[in-house]
C-alpha positions as CSV (number, residue, x, y, z in Angstrom):
1,M,0.5,21.8,30.2
2,T,2.6,19.4,32.4
3,T,3.5,19.7,36.1
4,K,6.7,21.1,35.4
5,Q,5.3,23.7,33.4
6,L,3.0,24.5,35.5
7,Q,5.4,25.0,38.1
8,K,7.3,26.8,36.2
9,D,4.4,28.9,34.9
10,A,3.5,29.8,38.7
11,M,6.9,30.9,39.6
12,R,6.8,33.3,36.8
13,V,3.5,34.9,37.9
14,L,4.5,34.8,41.6
15,K,8.0,37.2,40.6
16,E,5.9,39.2,38.1
17,T,3.5,40.0,40.9
18,S,5.5,40.2,43.8
19,R,9.3,40.7,43.9
20,T,9.0,41.2,47.7
21,F,8.1,37.7,48.3
22,Y,9.6,35.7,45.5
23,I,13.0,36.1,47.1
24,P,12.2,34.5,50.2
25,I,10.1,32.2,48.9
26,T,13.4,31.1,46.3
27,F,15.2,29.9,50.0
28,L,12.6,27.2,50.8
29,E,13.1,23.5,49.8
30,K,11.4,22.7,46.7
31,E,8.4,20.8,48.1
32,L,8.2,24.0,50.8
33,K,8.9,26.5,48.1
34,L,5.8,25.2,45.8
35,T,3.5,25.1,48.7
36,V,4.1,28.6,49.5
37,A,4.3,30.0,45.9
38,A,0.8,28.4,45.6
39,A,-0.5,29.8,48.9
40,Y,0.5,33.1,48.2
41,L,-0.9,33.2,44.5
42,A,-4.2,31.9,45.6
43,M,-4.6,34.4,48.3
44,R,-3.2,37.4,46.1
45,A,-6.1,35.8,43.3
46,I,-8.3,36.9,45.9
47,D,-6.6,39.8,47.3
48,E,-7.3,41.4,43.5
49,I,-11.1,40.8,44.2
50,E,-11.2,43.0,47.0
51,D,-8.9,45.6,46.2
52,H,-10.0,46.3,42.5
53,E,-11.3,50.1,42.3
54,E,-14.1,49.4,39.6
55,V,-15.9,46.6,41.3
56,S,-18.9,47.6,43.9
57,N,-18.2,46.4,47.5
58,E,-21.6,44.3,47.3
59,V,-20.0,42.5,44.2
60,K,-16.9,42.1,46.1
61,N,-18.7,40.7,48.8
62,A,-20.6,38.2,47.3
63,T,-17.9,37.1,45.0
64,L,-15.5,36.5,47.7
65,L,-18.0,34.5,49.7
66,K,-18.8,32.4,46.3
67,V,-15.0,31.6,46.4
68,A,-15.2,30.5,50.2
69,D,-17.3,28.2,49.4
70,L,-15.9,26.7,46.6
71,L,-12.3,26.4,48.5
72,K,-14.6,24.4,51.2
73,A,-15.4,21.9,48.5
74,P,-13.2,18.6,48.8
75,S,-12.2,19.0,45.4
76,F,-11.8,22.6,43.5
77,D,-14.7,23.1,40.7
78,N,-13.1,25.4,38.5
79,N,-15.9,26.1,36.3
80,A,-18.1,27.0,39.3
81,Y,-15.3,29.3,40.3
82,L,-15.1,30.8,36.7
83,E,-18.7,31.1,36.7
84,A,-18.7,33.0,40.3
85,L,-15.8,35.1,38.9
86,D,-18.4,36.4,35.7
87,P,-19.7,39.7,37.3
88,V,-15.7,40.7,37.4
89,K,-13.4,38.6,35.2
90,E,-12.9,41.1,32.9
91,K,-11.5,43.3,35.1
92,M,-9.1,40.5,37.0
93,P,-6.0,39.7,36.2
94,E,-3.8,36.3,35.1
95,V,-3.5,35.7,38.9
96,T,-6.9,35.7,39.4
97,I,-8.2,33.8,36.6
98,R,-5.8,30.6,37.3
99,L,-7.0,30.1,40.8
100,A,-7.4,26.2,39.8
101,D,-3.9,26.2,38.5
102,W,-2.3,27.3,41.9
103,L,-4.2,24.9,43.5
104,Q,-3.0,22.3,41.4
105,V,1.0,23.3,42.1
106,C,0.0,22.9,45.6
107,P,1.6,19.4,47.0
108,Q,-1.6,17.4,48.0
109,G,-0.3,17.1,51.5
110,A,-0.8,20.7,52.1
111,L,-4.0,21.4,50.0
112,S,-6.2,21.5,52.5
113,I,-4.4,23.9,54.6
114,V,-3.9,26.1,52.0
115,T,-7.5,26.0,50.9
116,S,-8.8,26.4,54.1
117,A,-6.7,29.5,55.3
118,T,-7.5,31.2,51.4
119,S,-11.5,30.6,52.3
120,E,-11.4,32.1,55.8
121,M,-9.5,34.9,54.3
122,A,-11.7,35.3,51.3
123,E,-14.8,35.6,53.8
124,G,-13.0,37.8,56.1
125,M,-12.1,40.4,53.0
126,A,-15.8,39.5,52.3
127,K,-17.1,40.7,55.6
128,W,-15.0,43.9,55.5
129,A,-15.8,44.7,51.3
130,L,-19.4,45.9,53.0
131,T,-17.5,47.8,56.1
132,N,-15.9,49.6,53.3
133,W,-12.8,48.6,55.6
134,Q,-13.5,51.4,57.9
135,V,-11.8,50.8,61.1
136,H,-13.0,52.9,64.3
137,T,-11.5,50.6,67.1
138,K,-8.3,48.4,68.1
139,E,-10.6,45.6,67.9
140,D,-11.6,46.2,64.5
141,L,-7.9,46.8,63.0
142,D,-7.2,43.5,65.1
143,D,-9.8,41.9,63.2
144,Y,-8.5,43.3,59.8
145,T,-5.2,42.6,60.1
146,Y,-5.7,39.1,61.4
147,Y,-8.0,38.0,58.1
148,V,-5.5,39.7,55.8
149,A,-2.2,38.6,57.4
150,G,-2.0,37.4,60.8
151,L,-4.0,33.9,59.2
152,V,-1.4,33.7,57.1
153,G,1.2,33.7,59.8
154,V,-1.0,30.5,60.9
155,M,-1.0,28.7,57.9
156,L,2.6,29.1,57.4
157,S,3.4,27.5,61.1
158,E,0.9,25.0,59.9
159,L,3.0,24.4,56.8
160,W,6.3,24.4,59.0
161,E,4.9,21.5,60.8
162,W,3.8,19.9,58.0
163,S,6.8,19.9,56.3
164,A,9.5,19.6,59.2
165,G,7.9,19.0,62.3
166,T,8.9,22.5,63.3
167,K,6.3,23.7,66.1
168,T,5.6,27.3,66.9
169,D,3.3,29.4,69.0
170,R,0.1,30.5,67.3
171,E,-0.3,33.9,69.0
172,L,3.1,34.8,67.9
173,A,2.4,33.7,64.1
174,I,-0.3,35.9,64.1
175,G,1.8,38.9,65.3
176,Y,4.4,37.9,62.6
177,G,1.8,39.0,60.1
178,R,0.1,41.5,61.8
179,G,3.4,43.4,62.4
180,L,4.4,43.3,58.3
181,Q,0.8,44.6,57.7
182,A,1.0,47.1,60.2
183,V,3.9,48.5,58.2
184,N,2.4,48.4,55.3
185,I,-1.0,50.8,56.7
186,L,1.2,52.9,57.7
187,R,3.0,53.3,54.9
188,N,0.1,53.6,52.6
189,E,-2.1,55.5,55.1
190,Q,-2.5,58.6,52.9
191,E,-2.8,57.0,49.7
192,D,-5.8,54.5,51.0
193,L,-7.5,58.0,52.4
194,D,-6.6,60.0,49.1
195,E,-7.4,57.3,46.1
196,R,-9.9,54.5,48.5
197,G,-11.5,56.9,51.2
198,V,-10.4,54.3,53.4
199,S,-8.7,54.0,57.0
200,F,-7.4,51.5,58.7
201,V,-6.7,53.9,61.6
202,P,-8.6,53.7,64.8
203,D,-10.7,56.8,65.7
204,D,-8.8,58.2,68.5
205,W,-5.3,56.9,67.6
206,T,-2.3,58.9,65.9
207,R,0.4,57.9,63.8
208,S,2.1,57.4,67.2
209,E,-0.1,54.7,68.2
210,L,0.1,52.6,64.7
211,F,4.1,52.9,65.2
212,A,3.4,51.3,68.7
213,Y,0.6,48.3,67.0
214,A,3.6,47.9,64.6
215,E,6.6,47.7,67.0
216,E,4.1,45.3,69.7
217,N,3.7,43.0,66.5
218,L,7.2,43.3,65.2
219,A,8.5,42.2,68.9
220,K,6.3,39.3,68.3
221,A,7.5,38.1,65.3
222,D,11.1,38.4,66.6
223,L,9.9,35.8,69.3
224,Y,8.3,33.7,66.3
225,M,11.6,33.4,65.1
226,K,13.2,31.7,68.2
227,D,10.7,29.1,67.5
228,L,12.2,28.5,63.7
229,D,14.9,25.4,63.6
230,K,15.1,24.8,59.9
231,R,17.8,27.1,58.3
232,S,15.5,27.5,54.9
233,I,12.2,28.1,56.8
234,K,14.1,30.7,59.0
235,L,15.5,33.0,55.8
236,F,12.4,33.1,54.8
237,C,10.6,34.7,57.3
238,K,13.6,37.0,58.5
239,L,13.6,38.5,55.3
240,P,10.3,40.4,55.2
241,L,10.4,40.9,59.1
242,A,14.3,42.6,58.3
243,L,12.4,44.7,55.8
244,A,9.6,45.5,58.0
245,H,12.0,46.8,60.7
246,K,13.9,48.9,58.4
247,T,10.8,50.2,56.8
248,L,9.8,51.2,60.2
249,Q,13.0,52.9,61.0
250,A,13.1,54.7,57.7
251,M,9.4,56.2,58.5
252,R,10.5,57.2,61.7
253,E,13.1,59.2,60.1
254,G,10.5,60.7,57.7
255,R,11.2,58.9,54.9
256,D,8.4,57.0,52.9
257,K,10.2,53.8,52.5
258,M,13.4,51.8,52.2
259,S,15.8,53.0,49.6
260,R,16.4,50.0,46.5
261,A,20.2,50.4,47.7
262,E,18.7,49.5,51.3
263,V,16.5,46.7,50.3
264,E,19.1,44.9,48.2
265,A,21.7,45.0,51.3
266,T,19.5,43.9,53.2
267,V,18.5,40.5,51.1
268,E,22.1,40.1,50.8
269,E,22.7,40.5,54.7
270,V,19.8,37.7,55.3
271,Q,21.4,35.1,52.7
272,A,25.1,35.3,54.5
273,D,23.9,35.0,57.8
């Protein structure tokens, strides 16, 4: 497969995997678009391992730790990766099997940023798999949301600096990721409990404290936006944040999520800005 075909294929898989992130990624200029697409696909690849209902937590832990180590190597060994995947390979989707392809799509100058962040995420996911994702304290929640979302904010900030020289505050970048994740936790709280027996809510918290946690971190995300001086990057960050704010408001009104019409209107508002 040629480089151009591989890039096209990456965008196809991205669109099939996440409409939510496909749209803002298309706002970015070409080199950065490919970089963020590759990063999203790499992280989604390991997320599929962490999330799979038919894989034991012990196997998830062992597999994710092997993948984390492979991502630290100077060059990614796809044969070793497929060997590491062997216990779970039959259950994994295309996005996971083709991790090496997504890394190949990533521009060389940004590859170490993407592999380092994905490796750190895999280690964090491996740790949380062994605990069965049981959150008991705010510190637990902060730790979990850092590994699955806050460090994405940090990685993106590194990519903004690499690509456009844009400098941002690390804590605000973590808050951006945590805020989006907190909204997801609120939205999926009952489903996580019913289907996976998992709770991301600290023991002494009600939904009220979880709403406050989401709002506190989304406020950091709003501040983070002020550091962004390049329009395409600002548009990329603005859409998920706008959707998170509006989803939070919908849940406050007693709805599970925004309507499709509200989502489409938000996309148009952000693009028109």
